[in-house]
Every structure is written in C-alpha cells, then in structure tokens.
N, C-alpha and C positions, 0 to 999 in steps of 0.2 A: 890520177890528176893532181898537180899541185895546188895547194891552197893560196889564193891570191893574199898578199900582205896588207893591202888597202881597198878600199871599196866605198862607194858614194852611199850605199845602203846595205845592211846585213839584216836580213830575215831568219828568224829562228823559228823554224817549224815547217815541214814539207808535205803538209795537208792540202787539201784543195784551197783553202784561204791564204796560206803563205805563198803557194804557187801562182794563184791567180794575181796576187799582188805584184809578184815578180814579172810575171808575162806584161802587166798593165804598166809598171814602170819601164820596162824595155820597150814596149810598143811606143811609148811616149818619148823615147830617146834616151831614157837613163839605162843604159846597158851595163853600165859599171856597177852592177848589183850581184849580191852572193846570197844564195839561200843555204842554210845550213840544217841538215836532217839527220838526226842522231841513227837512224836505220834506213830502211827504204821508203820512199816516197808513198803516202798513203797508209803508214804503218799505224796511225792512231784511230781516231773517230771514222776517218774517211774510208778505211778498208771495209769496215762492217756497217756503213750507212745504207740505207735502203734505196737512196738514190731517187725519191720522189721529187718532183719538179712542179709545185703549183705556183700559180701566179697569186692565187688568193693570200691576202693578208689584211687584218683588221686596221693595221698602221699603214698610214699612206706613204711615208718614205721607204717603208719595208717594203712594200708592193713594188714601188717604183724601183728599188734595187733588184727585186727578183724579175720584174718584167724586163730590166736591161739583161741580166744574166742569162736568162732563158732564150732572150733572142741571140745572144752572143753564143751559145751552146749550138743553136741551130744551125749555124754556119762555121763552126769551129773546125769540123773535121775537113771540110774542104780548104779552110784558110790554112792550116797547119800540115795538111796530109797525114792525118793521123785517124784510122777508124775508130768511131764511137758509136755504140749501141744507144740510140736515143729514139725512144718510142713516144711518140705523140698520140696517146690514146684518147686524151680528154678525160674528164673526171666529173662525176655528180656528188654534189653534197646534199646529204638529206636533213630536212628540216622536220622536227615532231610539233613544232609550235608556230604561232603567229609571230611571236618574239624573233625565232631564229630566221624567219623569212625576212623580217625588217633588217636583221642583221646583213643578209645577204643581198637585200635590195641596196643598202648602203654601199657595200663592197661593189657590188656591180656598179654602182654610179662611180665610184672612185677609179674602177677600171676602165670605164669608157673616157674618163678623163685623160687617161694615158694611151688611149688607142686600143684598148682590150675590150674585146665584146664578150661577154659571160650573158647566159639566158637563165630567167627564172622560168621554173617547170612545175607542171602539176605531177602529181604521181604517177600519172598514165605516161607522161614524156619522160619521167625518170626510167620508169621501165622499159620503154623503148631504147633508151641509151644503155641500160644494164638489165638485161631481161631476165636475169637468174634470182632477182631480190623480190621479196613480199614487200607490199607498199600499203596495206590496210590502215596503218596507224600513223601515216605520213600526212603532213600538213602540205608538203610540195619539196622543193629543193632548188639547186642552182647548178648549171652546166658551164663547165669552163673547157673550150674545144682544144686550148693549147696546154693543158694539164698534161703530164706523163711521167716517165721515169726514165733516168739515165744511168749508165755505168759510172759509179763513181771513180774507179781506178783509171778508167780509159779517159774520162774528162781532164782528171788531174794530169795524166801523162801527155794529153793532147796539149795542155796550158804549158807544161815543162818544156815540150818540144819547141814550141813557138817561143818560149823565152829563150832557150838556149840559141835558137836560131837568130835571134835579135843581138846575140851577145852576151846575154846574161849567163851566171854561173850558178849551178847547182852542185852542192857538195854533199852527197850521201854518205852514211855512215860516219858523219862527222859531228858528234854531238858539241854543242856549245857548253861550256862549263862555267861561264860567268862573264862578268862585263866590269869595266872599270873606265874611268874618266882621266883624259891627259890632254892638257892644254886645249880644252874645249871639244876635243874629239872623243868618240867612243872608242873602246878596245874591247872587241869579242873575243874571249878566250876559247881555245878549243884544244883537243889533244894534239892536233896537227899543226898547232901555231896560232898566232893572233892575228886578227884583222883590224886594222884600224879604219874608222868610218864616221861619217857626218851622221847618219842615221841607223838607228836600231829599231825593230819592229818584232813585239812578241806577238808570234802567231803559234804558239805551241799548243793549241787544242786544250784537251783537259790537263795538261802540264803547265798551262799558262801561269796559274798560281804559284808554282814552284819558281818559274822562270821569273815572275813577278817579285819574289824576294830578292833577287840579284839588284834590284834598284831600289832598294830601301835605303842604303846610305847615300843615294843621289837625289832624294826628296820624295821616292815613291811612297806606295801605300800597300797594305795587303790587298791582292785582288779578290773581288767579292764573287768568287765563283766557286758553285758546288758541283762536284761529278755525280751524275745520276746513272742509275742502271736503267738502260732501255732495252725490251725485248721485243722481238718479232720473230715468228716462226712461218716456214713453208711447209704447206701439205704435199703428199704424194701428188703425182699426176693425177688429174680429173679428167674422165674422158669427155663430158659434156663440154668443158673448157677446150679441150683439144679439137673438138669436132666443130664447136663455134668459131675458133680460130682459122681453122682449115676452110670452112664455108665462107667467111667473111674477109679473109686475109688480113686479118688485123687482131691486135689483143683486145680483150674485154676492156672497157673505160675502168678507172680508178674507180673506188667508192669510198666515201668518207662519211661514217655516222658519226657528226660530230656531237650530238646529244648524247650518244652512247660512249664517244670517246675513243674511236679506234679508225684505221684506215684498213683498208682490203684491196689487194691489186693482184692482178695475173703476174706470174713469174713463170717463163716458159708455159706449161700447161698445168702448173699447181696456182695455188692462191697463197699470198703472203698477207698475213694478218699482224697488224701493229697496234697494240692499245696503249693507250697513255692512262695508267690506271690509278685511282684515288690512293690505294695503299702501296704508293710507291716507295722505292728504297734508294738511298745514297750509294753512289759506286763503292766507296769504302767507308765502312761505319767506323763509329767513334772507335779509337784504340787501334784501328787499324792502318798501317803504312800503306800509302800507295807507293808500289815497287818503282825503282829507278827506271826501269824500261819494261812497258806492257805491250810493246809493239806486237801486232798481230795476235793478240790474246783477248779472250773472253772470260765473262764470269760463268760460275755453274749455271745451269738451267734452273729456273725457278717460275716454272710455267703455274703452280698454283695459284699464285696471287692474280695471274690472268683469267681464272676460272669464269668469274660472272662475265667477263667480256666476250670469252670464248664462246658462252653459251647464248649470249645476246647475238652475237654475230652469226651463229649458226641458225638462229631463228630467222635472222634477217636474209641469208643466203644459205639455205638448206644444204646445197652442193658443198659447203665448207666441211660439213660433218660426215661425207661420205667417204673420207678417204683419212690415213693416218699422218702424223707430223713426219717429214722427211727430215727438216733440220731446225733447231731453235738458234737463235742468236741472242746473246745476252751481252752488250757491251757498253763501255763508258762513253757519255755524252756530256758535256760541261753545260751548265746552265748559269746565267746571270740571275739576280733575284727576281727581274721582270720577265725573264725568258726571252728578251731581245738581245742580240750579239752587243760586243764591246767593239767599236771601230772607231779608231780617231787617236787623238794625242793622249799619252800616257799621263795621268794626272801628276802634277808637281815635278814633272822629270823633263829637262830639256832635250830636244831633238829624238825624243823616243816615242814609238807609236805601239797601238796594240789592235789586234785583229783576231778575237777569240770569243769563246762562249757562245757558239751556232749551235743552236738546237736543230736547225734546217741548213746546215752548212753546205750541203750540194747544191739545193735550190738557190741560196744566197751568195755562193762562193764567187760567181762571176762578177756580180755587182759589187760586192765587197772588194774585190781586187780594184775595181775602178775607183771606188769612194776613197779607199784607204791610201791609193798611189797620189790621187788628188791632193789628199791631205798632206802627203809628205812632200811633193813637189811644190805645192803652190800654197800650203797653209790654209787652204778652204776648199770646200767641195761645190760642185755643179749645183747640187741640189742642198736644203737644208737637211741635216742628218742628226740633229739633236736627239731624236730618240734612240739612237744607237752609240751617242758619245758617251765614253767611259767617264767624264766628268759630271755625268747625272747622279752618279752615287758618290755621296761624300762620307763623312767620319761615321755615320750612324751605320753603313754598311759593313759590319764585323761579321765575324764567322757565324753568330748565332743568328742574325738577320738574313745573311746569304743563305745559309742552309733552310731556314723556316721559309722563307719567300720562294726558294728554288723547288721544294717540295709542294708548296702551295700551287705554283705556277705550272709544275709538270702535271700534276694530278687535276688541273683545270686547263689544260693545252688547249682546248677547243671552246673553252667558256665565252660568253659573250660579255663584253666589257660595257656594262650599263651607266650612263653618265653620273648617277647618283649613287653608284655602289662603292664602298670602300672595302678591299679585301683585308680579312682581320689578322692574319697571320703577321708575328714580329712587329707589333704596334709598341707605341709608347716608349720609343727610343730617345727622344728628346722632348722634354716637357716644360712648358711655362711655369713658372711659380704660383700661377694662378689656376694650374691645370684641376686640382680637387674643387676650387670654388666654381669653375665652368661646368663640371660634371655634375655638382650639386645644382647647378642652376639649369640643367636639362640639356647640356651642351651633347650634339652629336657631332663627333670629331671626325676631322680627316687628316691624312698624313701628307706634310709638304716639306719635302726634302728631310723626312724623318721627323718633323716638328709637328707636334699635335697641336691643330687649330680647331676651332669650333665651325663647323658648316652651318648649322642651325640650331635653334633651341626648342627641345621638345616639353610640351606640357603634359600633365597626367592625363593618361587615357590616349596619347598618341601611340600609333604603332611605330616603335623603333626597331622592329625586327630587322635583320639583314635582308630577309626574303622581301620586304616590303620596297626595297630598292631595286629589285629585279624587274626594270621597267625601263623601256626607252622613252616614256612619257616625262613631260615637265612635271605634271602634278603628281602629288604622292602626300603622305602624312606632313611632309615638310611645307607645302604649298601655303596654307593660311598662315604658318608661323613666319615664314619668309616675309609675306606680306605685312603681317604685324611690326616685324622688325624694320623693314623700310618704311613704314608710316611713323614709327617711332623715332626714326632719325629725320624724316621728313618734317614732323610737326614739333619735335621736342629737341632731345639730344640722346645719342647712342653711343656705345664704346665698343671696340672689337679689339680683343687682344691679338696683335700680329708678331707673336713670337718668331724668331728666325728669319727675320729680315736680314739678307748678307750685307755686312757693314765693314767698310774699311777705312782707315785713316791713312792719308798722303801728306807728309810734310818735308821740309827740308829746303836749303836754297834752291831756287829755280824750279820748284814743284809746279807753280802756276803757269811758266812757260812750257814745261814738259807736258803739261796736260793741254795746253792748246795746241801743241804739235801733234795730239792724238785724236781729238775730238772734232766733230763737223763744224759746231757752233762755237759761242762765247761762253767764258765762265762768269758766275755771278760776282757781284761786287760783295765785299765784307759785310758780314751780318744778312746776307741773303741766300737763296737757294734757287736752284732752277733743273731743268733735265738736261743731261748731256747725252750725246749718241757718238758710239764708235762704230764706223764703218769698215767693212771689207775692201780689199783693194779694188774690187769691181763696184764699190758704192752700195753695196747691201747693207742691212740692218745688222750688225754683229751684236751689239747690245746697247741697253738704255740704262742709264744710272741717274739717280737724285744727286745733286752735288751741293753739299753745304759747305759755305766758305767761312771760316772763322777769323783768319788774318791774311795776310797777303799771300803766305806759303804754306797754309794750314786748312785741309780739306776732309770733310766727311763724306764717303761716297757709299751709297746705298742701293742695293739691287734685289732682284727676286730671290727668294729662298732657294729655289732650285739652281740659280744662277751662280751659288757661292764659288765653287773651284774654276768654274769656266771664266767667271769675271776676274778672280784674283789674278789668274794667269794672264788675262790681258793686261792688267794693270802691271805685274811684276815683270813683264817681258821688257827687256832693255832699259830697266831703270838706270838712270844716270848715278854717277857718284853724289853722295851728299842727301840723296833722297831716301826717306824712310816710310815703309809700306807695312801694315799691319791688319790683322784679321780680329776684328771685334765682335763678330757675329754673336758669341755666347755670352761675351761681358755686359753687352748693352741691348735692351729690347724695347719695343715700341707699342704705343696703343693709339689708335685713330679715335678721337673723340669729335663727333660732328653732328650738325643739326642747329636750326636757328636759337635754340637756347643754351648753346655751347659758351658763348661768351658769358652769359650768366653763372653758368656753373664754374668756370675758371675764375670770376670775380670773388665767389665764395671761398675758392680752394687756395689760390696762388696770389704772390704778390707781382705777378706778370704785368707789362704795361699791353694791355688788350687793344690798345688803338693801333698798333703798329699793322702795318697793311699786308696784303698777299704776298707771299714767298718771302718773308722775313722769318728770321729765328732768333732767340733770345734764352738766357738763362733764367730758372725761376726755381720756386720752392713750391712743393706739393706734399701735405703731411710732413713737413719736416725735411723732406727728401729733395736732393738736387736733380732737376730735370731740365731738358731743352725742349721748349716749346716752339714747333715749327708751324708757321700759319699756312697750311695747305691740307687739302681734303680730296680724297680719291674718290668720293661719293658725290661730289657736286654741291655740298652745302657748307654754309660757315662752319669752320672747323680747325682743330690743331692735332698735329702728331705729338705725342707726348714720349719722349726718349729718357729713358733712365736706366741706371745700373740694374742688371737682372736681380742682384740681391734687394734691390728696392722694390721690385715690380708688385710684390703682393700688396705692400701697404698704399702705394699709390693707386693701383686699381681699386682696391677697398674704398679709398677716399673718394673717387671717381664715380664708383656705384652708389655709395652712401648721399652723395651729392644730388643724384636723380638720374644719372645716365643709365639706358636701357641697355643691355647687352645685345649685339647683333653678330652675324656670322658670316662666312665666306660667300655663301649664296646670295645673301642680301648686298653683300660687297659687289659681287659681280653684276648683279641687277642693276645696281646704281651707277657703276662705273660705264656700262655699255650705254646707258641713257645720256650720259655727258660724252661719248665716243673716245673714251679714255681706252689705250691699248694695252695689250697683255704680251708679254715676252714670249716667244716661241709658239704664239698663237697668232696674232696680227702682226707681230715684230719678228721676222726671221730673216735668215739670208737667201730665202727664195725671192726676196723684194728689195728693192732700192728705197732710200730713204725719201726720195722725191716721189716714188710710186706710192707710198706709204702715207704721203702728205704731210711730211715732217720738214717743208722748206724752210720755216720759220727758224728750225735749228740746224740749219746749213748755211754757214758763210762762206760763199766761194770766193769772196774777193778778200779774205784775211790773207795774211802773208804766209802763215804757216801751211806746210806742205803735207796735210793730213792724209791718212790712209784713204784711199777713194776719191781725193779730191777731182783727178783728171778724169775719173768716169762720171762723177757727177756733174762736172762742167760740160762734159760732151753731151750727157743726158739733159741736161736743162738747154743747152742750145737746140738740140734735136726735138726736144719735146717727148714727155713720156707717152708709152704705148698703153699704158694701164694705170689704174689709181684706185685707191682704197676709199670706199663710200660707205655711208650708212644707209640701210634699207629698213623700211617696215615691212612686216610680212604679214600675211593673212595668218590670223590666229587659229592655230591646230593643237593638237595633242602634244607634239613633239616640236622641240626647237632644232633648228637645222644644226647637223653635225659638222665638223671642221671638215672642211674639202668638200662640202656638198656643192654639187653644180649648179651654176646659175645661167638661164638661158632667156635669150630676147628672140623672139620670133622664130621658135624652135631651134635656134643656133646656141651653142654653148659660147658664153662671152666672160666667164670667170668662174670663182669659186669663195664659199664663205670660209672666213678666217676664225669668227667666233659669233655666239649668238646668244641671247638670253631674253628673258620676258622682263620688260621694264613696268614695274608695280606703280610708278608715279605717272608714267605716262599711259598705262594702259594699252601697251602695244607690244607685240613680238618684234624684237629687233634683231638685225644681223649686220655685221661687217663683213664686207665682201670686196675682192681685188677683181676690178672689172676691166675688161677692153675699153679704151679711153671712149669710142663712140657710143658705150652704153651708160657713161657716167653723168649724163645731163639730168638736172633735178626734174622729177616727174616722170621719168623713163619707167615704163612698166616692164616687168620681168617676172620671170618664176624660178624658184628654187625647188630643187629635187630633194625632197625630205623623205626618207626610207621608202622612196618608190613612189611617192605622191609629188605633183608639181603644184606647189603653193604661191599664191600671187604675191608679188613684191614690189615695192615702189622706191625709187632713188629718193632720198631726201635733200633738199637744198642745204642743209645745215647738219654737219656730222654730230652736233650737239642735240639732242631732242628735249631735254630738261633744262631749262634756264639758259637759253642759249646765249642771252646777254650777260650770264655770270653775275647777277645781281644779288643772288643768294649766297654764292661763294665768297664775294668781295664785301659783304654787308657790314 
C-alpha cells in the first residue's frame, strides 16, 4: 500500500492502545487517520500479554475506563465480524485480612455506581466458585462475574478491522523515524516517506520513552517510563481441570490472591500463574541498551525469582503442583511511576498526545481508545481522567525517580493504598529550605508533586513507623497531634510551610482583557486578589487559581502543586503577542500563618499595614527580607499568606516560629478547610461537574461580554436549572472517613457520591462534601453514605461552612 502524505492524526504504535485509538477516531468520523507500526500489529507487549480482563480497580476513573472497554469487547466480534476468544469466567479475589475485605467493599461500592455488580464472599462461597483451592486461612473475598480473559491478538485485529472498514489507514512494517514541525503542522518521518498531520500520538508501548525523545526539541520532556520484566508460566494440561471444564461447560474462574501477589487462571486445560514479585527486575538493566526492534521477542526465563510465589500458589491450589511447566513467558511491560497509564496531552508539546505505560493494557485498551480519541478531537474527555493524565508528573520524575517508583509499584501491584500511607521510594526530590528544621521538629512528610511537606508533627514516643499507617481508619498516632495542631491555630497562631505551590506571572499589554476572555468571572482590582475559574467548553471545572493583581496588566496566578504543568498549559495556550508568562514555582515559596493571634505576630515582625482588609496584598519586610503578605486563609481563621524568595524562606520561617507560631501540617489543614467548605482540585473540583453544580455561581458572570469557554453551556444550565449540587454533610462518627466516590443513598436509592471528607476538630464532627441529585439537597435531608461496606447516617447542612459561617474570625 502507498503511504498517505497527509492525515489528520498519525498514531505511532500498533498495539492494542494505538489500534483502539484509531478505531474510536474513525468511529467518530475522523477517518483521515494513519497508524504506523514498525513490525506487525501486536508485536510489542500486546502479543505476550496474558489478556486478563478485570473490572476491578482501586481508582474510580480507571475502573470506569475498564468497564467501558470490557463492555465494548463483549460486542466487538459481532460488530466488526471478526472472531474473538473472550471467556467471561468470573473471578475471585482472596482476602487474608479484614483490611483487605474493607478494600473490596470500597471497590464493590464504586462498581455498583457504574452498574457493575460484585459480591462479597465467605470462604465457603469462594470455594463454591473455585473448588480447587484451600480456604482455611482466608477472611473472605470478592466475586466479579464479568471478569475473564480475551485473546490479545484477536481483539487488536478486530479493532483494526473495524478501523479500516471506517476508512482509517494502518501501515504495518512502516517504522516512524522521527518528527518535525513545519508551519504549525507535524511532519512524521518514515522510511517510506513523510506524513504531514495536525496531531501526533505516541502509543509506542515500552518504546514510548524513545519516541518521546523526538519531541524534546519541541518542548517535550523525558518520558517517565520504566520497562519491567514480567513473567507468567503455563503448566502442562491438568486432568482435573479438563474434567471440570467438560462437566460444567466452561472454564474455571480466575483466582487472584492479591495478598500473596499473583493471579491464577485456566488456559485450555492448564493453569497460568502470573506473580508480581517484590524482587522484581527492570527490563534492561543499567548499561544494557534496549534493542532497536524487540518485536515478538522475550527475555530469558528467570523462574528462580518467582520461587516463593510458586510455592505459595501450590499451597493455595495443590493442583498447580501436579504437572510440569509447559511454557514460560518473560516479556517487557512499561510502568509509569505510579503504575497507572499515561493517556492525554503530551506535556509541553502542542497537538501531541500520549497513550502508553499500560500495565493492564488489554483490559484498559478499549476505554483508553475512547478517552484518548476524545482528548484529540475535543480537547476534553467525557469523564475526569486526571489520574492518568501525563501532566501529573513534572520535573521531579527523572530517570532515578521513575525506576525506583516503578519497581516499588510493580512489587506492590496489588497493595492496598491506605489514606495515611506514604510510599517510601524515590523521596526528597524537591525540598523546602526549611526541610531539616521541619524534620527536627518531628515532621512526618508527604510528597506533593515531588515536594516534601509536613503531614503532621510527631512527639517523642509517637509511633512513626510505616506499619502504623497501614489502616483505613481515621485514627492513628497522628490523631492527637493533628488535634493539637488545629487547636493551636484555633486559639493562637500556627504556620505551615507550603512549598511547591504552582506559581506563574502574567504581564504585558492586554493581559487583563486576555484573562477576562478565559475565566468565568471577574478579575480583582489592583492590590487585591480573588479566585478565578477556567471552564471546559461544556461548562465543567477545568481549574481554579488564586489571582493576585499588582497593577493594570501584571498578575500572579497560583494553583495546586500537582497542577503545575496542567495549569501552565492552560495559560500558555493561545497567548497573544506582547503577553509574557513565566513559571516561578521554584523561585518563590509561601507559608500560611493563621490564627487569632496572627496579627499580633506580624506586628512584632513586619512593617506591614495590618489594617488592610480581606483579600488584599502588600509588600513588607520580615527578618529584613522582602515578602508579600496576602490577607487570605485556607483554614478559616484570621491569617496571611507569606510569599518570599525561596532563598529567604529559612530566615523568614525562623522569625515566624520564634515569634510564637506553632507548626501544623497538611492533615490539620485539610480538617480546617473542609469545616469551611473550601474545595480541593481534582477532588471536589473536577471536569466531572460543572461550575454551577459545584456551587461556584458567584464566580460565574454570564452577563459579561467576553465569550469564555463554557459560557453557552453554563447559560443553558442556568436557565434549565442544575440536576445535582455539591453540599456539605455531617456524618455519623465512625472509625473511617468516607472515601472518594463513596455512594450516597436516600431511602435506599443512590443519589450521589462523596468528593472529599475529613474530621473537623473545631466542630467535632465528621464531614463530607458530596455531589447529590438536586432532590436530595434540601437542608436537613437524612441520607446514608456507604463507607467500606457500612451505611453511615448523614445529614445535609444548610450552610456549606460549618465553622464560623459568618466569617467573623476570618475578617477580624
């Protein structure tokens, strides 16, 4: 076939992800798209994938993506007229502990929210599903009737057939060799000629980092990807498995012993064992070069490192040990630092996208194609997919970080992600100048976009072990200390070092009008600050920023640490001539000083005018250093933000501490912010909800002349009325806080989901913010929240603010 010289989209990589993306683009009418594969389709990780297809995922958006993809697969063979071996066997997940059962309860609740039914099981019920296993040491488990396995090659070829039938082009044995830019278009180079296109997509699997290097001259970064060596093996045929299959007319269900870290499934009449071992190996060790083409190849067998897992699995399912090994598969799979894929805009590069680093690529391929095609076509996705957005990793994700985190994640593939647990690998990538001081004061640190911040401050005798954080419970060694920190802020004055706040400056002739045309509300006056919001074209919450105005055309814009690359891209997109945007995240840091005695503290330390009101900012001196004092407080007490040069932060912090401010951490901050009803980005604020649904009406000016993104959608929604609304709930006090996306019920019917929760130490109540159907939002409405399998009573509060509803303390 001749290679087209032009295309709308060029996809690099012919595994299941690239082909699924092509299929979804073509299905949406974008048929002028080309996929390039250097060998045959499926030649990379896809061909040696086990093809397991679980719905189960601890992450809500990833589960939703899997749910969509597996539903697609169930009908795909008929849709495109291509045979696919897809076995819906069902699967059991085993729990050795009550904590694991609680995790299963949480996932079961999320699944029900998506229309998926999973069942909690006793050991006896597990054995009824999978009769060949021992159950004496089990707490119980989970049954998913829609779990199973699929032939990876067949599903990829079926998607390819569907894409071709819709007019898309697949060029096999056509390796891409590089990219360049010309007049705002991409030029993708191949040995068979160049293709000019509007969009280019890196779906190169475990070669994605190498393809990513082509984009470095165009604003790209080193792709934070590590290739891991993953093994699974097949036994010889087992007569008992054959007999059971013939008697029952189906395969034995999948078994996953997640506490021991392996899966076990039937393959013909044999068993397939796939462990995720702690003593894992990277695909190509230091000093080894990944070959230019590793198509349809495997690593040498290395079963010795699986010995413990094999022995454990044979004790669980004795049949496994009755036959020899038929075949071992040891192949490369790509891992992102957190084990989740990278799907979405390529950081720093215009009109370039990524879809790679899939550890469960077959299960997620169908949904990934939908998500990625939406991002390409519309610049947004139907569901909020921040958890897999490539921009979640910024400059801290270097090679060292990526490899250490990938090995940690692989070795803990089935680990429980407890709410107070911090994973220890690859830490201390970005440190505050006060880091050593904080550690000396007992700070227990957490990583926020690579920045180390204090979560809480321990005292002598407190249990600061990692094991102490292995709990779903709210309470732990941190509980009395967090209470003390909150009380110190409530009654006196506290300080938190908030290093890593994303910080940008925007200036130049026309900067104010440019901003007005992009935000939903108004800009602050000179010398003042406020919150500004950016909406998607459908009126949903894209991001929130604090906006400080210095003069007519000069602004400082601040946002969450995690949002640094995401929000810089929003601001840098379509900048007009004469505007200047720069990132000062590392150059400037901030401390929050709050409490009723904060004014007295600054009176000792600074020359500032402390009579200036709420939402003002001014220049001042502290310890002889220039600072900006901003009259704002995220904890709902009298307070100021102290912005200073990073190089001056140690002296400024020292002066504030010596003047009497007690240190507090992120746990205390979260408790106090939820008492005020303040919202968090990618928790309460997400593209799953509109600004009006989120209760941000006061930040939306539908009558202003500027035609900002989402204006028409918000006007239509304002006229029709919202169908759901974010509210504050007080919750029956229990051992656990409601997790993200916990289901909310009214009279037994699901009416919404929790977006964030915490215990409020000033109001002595458990609090949750929840998005509810409008008929459930009246003050006083009695509800129930499903928290790890228990239904807890909750009540809708009349005011989103539970602490100091009149803001008298804040404005004192």
